[in-house]
Residue frames relative to the residue before (quaternion, step in Angstrom):
aa qw qx qy qz dx dy dz
M 1.0000 0.0000 0.0000 0.0000 0.00 0.00 0.00
T 0.4866 -0.6788 0.4741 0.2788 3.59 -0.90 0.92
E 0.4091 -0.6911 0.5401 0.2518 3.56 -0.93 0.93
R 0.1649 -0.7968 0.5786 0.0563 3.56 -0.97 0.91
F 0.0019 0.8097 -0.5844 0.0535 3.55 -0.85 1.05
I 0.3153 -0.7008 0.6037 0.2121 3.55 -1.30 0.48
V 0.0826 -0.7726 0.6283 0.0402 3.56 -0.97 0.89
G 0.1011 -0.7873 0.6070 0.0385 3.55 -0.81 1.06
I 0.1111 -0.7644 0.6321 0.0614 3.59 -1.04 0.82
T 0.0643 -0.8284 0.5562 -0.0127 3.54 -0.65 1.15
G 0.7364 -0.5067 0.2871 0.3443 3.51 -1.38 0.12
A 0.4529 0.5999 -0.5324 0.3893 3.56 0.63 1.16
S 0.5181 -0.6319 0.4606 0.3466 3.57 -0.93 0.79
G 0.5681 0.5574 -0.4297 0.4265 3.53 -0.93 0.95
T 0.1892 0.8193 -0.5149 0.1667 3.56 1.19 0.62
I 0.5687 0.6168 -0.3887 0.3809 3.58 1.09 -0.62
Y 0.5850 0.5654 -0.3765 0.4431 3.60 1.10 -0.57
G 0.6646 0.5083 -0.2922 0.4631 3.56 0.96 -0.90
V 0.6556 0.5047 -0.3150 0.4651 3.56 0.93 -0.88
R 0.6674 0.4982 -0.3088 0.4594 3.58 0.92 -0.86
L 0.6156 0.5266 -0.3498 0.4705 3.61 1.06 -0.63
L 0.6159 0.5314 -0.3435 0.4694 3.58 1.01 -0.81
Q 0.6570 0.5111 -0.3116 0.4583 3.59 0.91 -0.90
A 0.6726 0.5022 -0.3033 0.4510 3.57 0.92 -0.89
L 0.6612 0.4966 -0.3060 0.4718 3.58 0.98 -0.78
L 0.6200 0.5235 -0.3366 0.4777 3.58 1.07 -0.75
A 0.6528 0.5313 -0.3146 0.4389 3.58 0.94 -0.86
C 0.7028 0.4149 -0.2466 0.5226 3.57 1.23 -0.51
S 0.5075 -0.6999 0.3811 0.3277 3.57 1.30 0.44
C 0.3594 0.7345 -0.4949 0.2939 3.58 1.07 0.75
E 0.4030 -0.6478 0.5842 0.2769 3.53 -1.31 0.43
I 0.1271 -0.8262 0.5487 0.0113 3.59 -0.75 1.08
H 0.1377 -0.7567 0.6336 0.0831 3.54 -1.05 0.84
L 0.1446 -0.8435 0.5171 0.0161 3.53 -0.32 1.34
I 0.0134 -0.7636 0.6454 -0.0132 3.56 -0.97 0.97
V 0.0942 -0.7756 0.6236 0.0280 3.56 -0.89 1.01
S 0.3975 -0.7187 0.5190 0.2368 3.56 -0.75 1.02
D 0.6814 -0.4783 0.3473 0.4316 3.58 -1.24 0.33
M 0.7144 0.4194 -0.2577 0.4973 3.57 0.81 -0.98
G 0.5727 0.5893 -0.3708 0.4327 3.55 1.16 -0.56
A 0.6313 0.5359 -0.3213 0.4594 3.56 1.08 -0.78
K 0.6632 0.5070 -0.2995 0.4620 3.56 0.99 -0.86
V 0.6895 0.4707 -0.2835 0.4719 3.57 0.91 -0.92
A 0.6279 0.5276 -0.3354 0.4636 3.60 1.01 -0.75
S 0.6191 0.5393 -0.3332 0.4635 3.55 1.02 -0.78
H 0.6874 0.4719 -0.2758 0.4783 3.58 0.94 -0.92
D 0.6673 0.5306 -0.3076 0.4225 3.58 0.85 -1.01
L 0.8155 0.2877 -0.1015 0.4919 3.55 0.84 -1.07
C 0.4161 -0.7330 0.4533 0.2900 3.59 1.31 0.17
L 0.4374 0.6591 -0.4720 0.3892 3.57 0.90 1.06
P 0.5769 -0.5693 0.4353 0.3919 3.60 -1.12 0.48
E 0.5050 -0.6662 0.4520 0.3113 3.57 -0.94 0.84
E 0.6376 0.5173 -0.3352 0.4620 3.59 1.02 -0.76
G 0.8265 0.1377 -0.1360 0.5285 3.56 -0.80 1.02
I 0.2573 0.8119 -0.4990 0.1602 3.59 1.18 0.42
E 0.5964 0.5697 -0.3756 0.4227 3.64 1.03 -0.70
N 0.6690 0.4902 -0.2914 0.4767 3.58 0.92 -0.90
A 0.6455 0.5257 -0.3184 0.4534 3.56 1.03 -0.83
L 0.6596 0.5041 -0.3108 0.4629 3.59 0.96 -0.85
A 0.6566 0.5085 -0.3069 0.4648 3.57 0.97 -0.89
S 0.6604 0.4992 -0.3034 0.4719 3.58 0.99 -0.83
L 0.6308 0.5311 -0.3241 0.4636 3.56 1.05 -0.79
A 0.6573 0.5124 -0.3000 0.4641 3.57 1.01 -0.85
A 0.7209 0.4314 -0.2336 0.4895 3.56 1.07 -0.78
G 0.5339 -0.6546 0.4010 0.3545 3.58 1.21 0.22
G 0.7169 -0.4540 0.2493 0.4666 3.57 1.09 0.66
S 0.6209 0.5267 -0.3606 0.4550 3.60 1.20 -0.22
A 0.6725 -0.4782 0.3588 0.4363 3.58 -1.27 0.16
P 0.3027 -0.7811 0.5203 0.1658 3.61 -0.55 1.15
G 0.1370 -0.8653 0.4770 0.0700 3.58 0.47 1.20
R 0.7392 0.3968 -0.2314 0.4925 3.60 1.08 -0.61
I 0.6031 0.4977 -0.3867 0.4889 3.61 1.21 0.33
M 0.1479 -0.7851 0.5997 0.0462 3.58 -0.51 1.24
L 0.2577 -0.7896 0.5437 0.1209 3.59 -0.74 1.05
H 0.0758 -0.7927 0.6047 0.0138 3.58 -0.99 0.90
N 0.4327 -0.6745 0.5425 0.2521 3.54 -1.04 0.88
N 0.5028 -0.6828 0.4413 0.2936 3.57 -0.81 0.96
R 0.6748 0.4829 -0.2960 0.4730 3.61 1.20 -0.39
D 0.5911 0.6006 -0.3576 0.4024 3.58 1.27 -0.18
M 0.1100 -0.8404 0.5300 0.0253 3.54 0.10 1.31
F 0.6046 0.5278 -0.3539 0.4803 3.57 1.32 0.08
A 0.4000 0.7179 -0.4785 0.3093 3.61 1.25 0.11
P 0.6424 -0.5563 0.3563 0.3884 3.63 -1.06 0.61
V 0.6672 0.5300 -0.3122 0.4200 3.61 0.97 -0.78
A 0.5538 0.6016 -0.3947 0.4191 3.60 1.27 -0.08
S 0.7092 0.4315 -0.2416 0.5024 3.59 1.26 -0.23
G 0.4948 -0.6687 0.4786 0.2809 3.51 -1.06 0.79
S 0.5904 0.5801 -0.3695 0.4224 3.55 1.23 -0.34
F 0.5819 0.5330 -0.3718 0.4889 3.57 1.31 -0.23
Q 0.3016 -0.8124 0.4784 0.1419 3.54 -0.34 1.29
V 0.1143 0.7441 -0.6520 0.0903 3.55 -0.84 1.07
R 0.5181 -0.6470 0.4570 0.3227 3.57 -1.15 0.49
G 0.7824 -0.2198 0.1613 0.5599 3.55 1.04 -0.70
M 0.2961 -0.7366 0.5856 0.1641 3.56 -1.38 0.03
A 0.1012 -0.7561 0.6427 0.0708 3.53 -1.19 0.69
V 0.1602 -0.7298 0.6557 0.1086 3.56 -1.04 0.83
I 0.1781 0.8066 -0.5126 0.2344 3.54 -0.21 1.37
P 0.4674 -0.3779 -0.7591 0.2499 1.58 -0.73 2.34
C 0.3652 -0.7148 0.5552 0.2177 3.56 -1.28 0.46
S 0.3235 -0.7501 0.5488 0.1774 3.56 -0.62 1.14
M 0.6154 -0.5527 0.4107 0.3836 3.56 -1.24 0.38
K 0.5750 0.5613 -0.3742 0.4629 3.59 1.17 -0.46
T 0.6823 0.4643 -0.2884 0.4855 3.56 0.89 -0.91
M 0.6009 0.5544 -0.3536 0.4545 3.59 1.03 -0.73
A 0.6682 0.4969 -0.2958 0.4680 3.57 0.93 -0.94
A 0.6453 0.5218 -0.3206 0.4566 3.58 0.98 -0.81
V 0.6573 0.4945 -0.3098 0.4769 3.60 0.95 -0.87
A 0.6604 0.5315 -0.3084 0.4315 3.56 0.94 -0.92
S 0.7663 0.3613 -0.1846 0.4982 3.59 1.05 -0.76
G 0.4845 -0.6818 0.4307 0.3390 3.59 1.21 -0.14
Y 0.4263 0.7033 -0.4583 0.3371 3.56 1.26 0.45
T 0.0332 -0.8344 0.5492 -0.0312 3.60 -0.51 1.18
S 0.0002 -0.8283 0.5587 -0.0418 3.56 0.08 1.30
G 0.7881 0.1689 -0.1124 0.5812 3.63 1.18 -0.24
L 0.7259 -0.4515 0.3057 0.4192 3.52 -1.34 0.18
L 0.6253 0.5503 -0.3545 0.4248 3.60 0.94 -0.80
E 0.6891 0.4654 -0.2821 0.4785 3.57 0.88 -0.96
R 0.6306 0.5266 -0.3342 0.4619 3.59 1.05 -0.74
A 0.6488 0.5100 -0.3223 0.4637 3.59 0.96 -0.83
A 0.6397 0.5055 -0.3303 0.4755 3.59 1.01 -0.74
D 0.6398 0.5253 -0.3177 0.4624 3.58 0.97 -0.87
V 0.6553 0.5023 -0.3074 0.4732 3.60 0.96 -0.88
T 0.6166 0.5518 -0.3454 0.4427 3.58 1.00 -0.81
L 0.6727 0.4913 -0.2926 0.4696 3.56 0.95 -0.86
K 0.6953 0.4847 -0.2958 0.4406 3.59 0.79 -0.96
E 0.6968 0.4457 -0.2671 0.4945 3.58 1.14 -0.58
R 0.4415 -0.7281 0.4211 0.3126 3.58 1.37 0.19
R 0.4030 0.6794 -0.5043 0.3487 3.56 1.01 0.87
T 0.6264 -0.5597 0.3881 0.3791 3.56 -1.26 0.35
L 0.0201 -0.7667 0.6411 -0.0265 3.56 -0.87 1.09
V 0.0820 -0.7958 0.5999 0.0085 3.58 -0.62 1.19
L 0.1010 -0.7813 0.6148 0.0363 3.57 -0.78 1.05
V 0.1362 -0.8153 0.5626 0.0161 3.56 -0.69 1.16
P 0.0857 -0.8127 0.5757 0.0263 3.59 0.02 1.27
R 0.1741 -0.7801 0.5922 0.1022 3.55 -1.18 0.64
E 0.4334 0.7189 -0.4485 0.3070 3.60 1.28 -0.03
T 0.1508 0.7597 -0.6281 0.0744 3.56 -1.21 0.63
P 0.5442 -0.2472 -0.7984 0.0726 1.60 -1.84 1.67
L 0.4930 -0.6708 0.4791 0.2784 3.55 -1.27 0.24
S 0.3424 -0.7335 0.5485 0.2094 3.55 -0.93 0.88
R 0.6933 -0.4452 0.3526 0.4436 3.56 -1.29 0.16
V 0.6246 0.5377 -0.3332 0.4579 3.59 1.01 -0.82
H 0.6448 0.5232 -0.3218 0.4549 3.60 0.89 -0.90
L 0.6831 0.4943 -0.2855 0.4555 3.55 0.89 -0.99
K 0.6471 0.5083 -0.3243 0.4666 3.59 0.98 -0.78
N 0.6578 0.4969 -0.3178 0.4684 3.59 0.98 -0.76
M 0.6149 0.5348 -0.3442 0.4663 3.59 1.05 -0.71
L 0.6583 0.5027 -0.3082 0.4679 3.56 0.94 -0.91
A 0.6600 0.5048 -0.3150 0.4587 3.60 0.94 -0.87
A 0.6387 0.5138 -0.3206 0.4747 3.60 1.03 -0.76
Q 0.6505 0.5107 -0.3084 0.4701 3.55 0.99 -0.87
E 0.6648 0.5032 -0.2999 0.4636 3.59 0.94 -0.84
A 0.6386 0.5085 -0.3153 0.4840 3.58 1.23 -0.54
G 0.6816 -0.5007 0.2919 0.4467 3.59 1.22 -0.20
A 0.5363 0.6273 -0.4140 0.3841 3.62 1.21 -0.13
I 0.3322 -0.6965 0.5953 0.2240 3.56 -1.29 0.42
I 0.2187 -0.7826 0.5723 0.1102 3.57 -0.66 1.11
L 0.0287 0.8084 -0.5811 0.0893 3.55 -0.48 1.24
P 0.2134 -0.8201 0.5173 0.1194 3.61 0.08 1.24
A 0.4889 -0.6409 0.5021 0.3133 3.56 -1.14 0.61
S 0.2877 0.7536 -0.5168 0.2867 3.53 0.48 1.31
P 0.1535 -0.8259 0.5352 0.0890 3.61 0.04 1.20
A 0.3978 -0.6789 0.5645 0.2495 3.55 -1.23 0.58
F 0.3585 -0.7447 0.5285 0.1937 3.53 -1.33 0.15
Y 0.4340 0.7256 -0.4426 0.2987 3.56 1.27 0.07
H 0.6563 0.4936 -0.3113 0.4782 3.57 1.26 -0.36
H 0.4262 -0.7401 0.4318 0.2900 3.57 1.34 0.25
P 0.0107 -0.8325 0.5538 -0.0139 3.62 0.56 1.09
E 0.2211 -0.7866 0.5668 0.1058 3.54 -1.06 0.79
T 0.7805 0.1971 -0.1147 0.5821 3.60 1.22 -0.37
V 0.6533 -0.4764 0.3989 0.4325 3.56 -1.32 0.20
D 0.6052 0.5665 -0.3558 0.4314 3.57 1.03 -0.76
D 0.6176 0.5472 -0.3451 0.4473 3.62 1.02 -0.74
L 0.6623 0.5006 -0.2941 0.4735 3.58 1.03 -0.82
V 0.6394 0.5195 -0.3058 0.4773 3.54 1.02 -0.84
D 0.6704 0.5151 -0.2971 0.4437 3.55 0.88 -0.98
F 0.6059 0.5665 -0.3715 0.4171 3.60 0.99 -0.73
V 0.6750 0.4835 -0.2942 0.4733 3.58 0.91 -0.91
V 0.6680 0.5047 -0.3052 0.4537 3.56 0.92 -0.91
E 0.6006 0.5602 -0.3489 0.4514 3.58 1.09 -0.67
R 0.6630 0.4859 -0.3074 0.4794 3.59 1.02 -0.80
V 0.6121 0.5353 -0.3433 0.4701 3.60 1.10 -0.68
M 0.6567 0.5111 -0.3016 0.4653 3.56 0.93 -0.91
D 0.6162 0.5330 -0.3380 0.4712 3.59 0.98 -0.80
T 0.6851 0.4978 -0.2830 0.4504 3.56 0.87 -0.98
L 0.6663 0.4784 -0.2919 0.4919 3.57 1.09 -0.70
G 0.5000 -0.6769 0.4124 0.3490 3.59 1.25 -0.24
V 0.6295 0.4615 -0.3515 0.5169 3.58 1.21 0.52
P 0.1445 -0.8287 0.5344 0.0821 3.62 0.30 1.18
M 0.4269 -0.6898 0.5289 0.2493 3.54 -1.09 0.84
P 0.5003 -0.6151 0.5104 0.3329 3.57 -1.05 0.71
R 0.8465 0.1558 -0.1331 0.4914 3.57 -1.08 0.75
A 0.2603 0.7655 -0.5412 0.2311 3.58 1.13 0.65
R 0.4561 -0.6720 0.5119 0.2799 3.57 -1.06 0.79
R 0.0283 0.8048 -0.5873 0.0810 3.57 -0.70 1.17
W 0.5675 -0.6043 0.4356 0.3509 3.55 -1.07 0.72
G 0.8058 0.2823 -0.2166 0.4734 3.54 -0.93 0.95
T 0.6709 0.5015 -0.3018 0.4552 3.57 1.25 -0.15
Q 0.7322 0.3346 -0.2165 0.5523 3.59 1.28 -0.09
G 0.5234 -0.6299 0.4751 0.3219 3.55 -1.12 0.67
R 0.4859 -0.6590 0.4926 0.2949 3.55 -1.19 0.57
K 0.3718 -0.7165 0.5496 0.2154 3.52 -1.15 0.72
G 0.7631 0.4078 -0.2538 0.4325 3.56 -1.21 0.40
């Protein structure tokens, strides 16, 4: 049976993390349900130099290497009747990558003004894996309290903080490291993921 996941992209710079996760899930033959928040669309447009109009299609096409992304289902953030708004719609888990502090606060408080927040809320109530990938820095006391509240509600907080023990040589190496940790947390390990103790040391 095909694994099914929800990916949310919100208004924090770092859209490339979300695109790379889409690529990794596609490579593992997963079915993906993509939701982009309103501010996520604006930031993605700025980050990747893409037109804001139709950004969901552009992100899906970019993830699929320009071909038709048949396993990426697109959902309008205002469509509260979408299948992912219901707990009866079976998914293995959800990742919000990148996760803005506004979305973090919404998840922490159970405030669901759009489909993305509703899908995250459903993921928690159904005891499924919810990974939130914040990229904000530095963090205020409010941010930290919201992260703790979200974690106590069942979310996994996975900051976009790449390591350097794998000797990254490109920005893609840094992005991939974070995405590999997200994939591990979702239970779909990436082939050839960089792991401590599995590679020889340089120098």
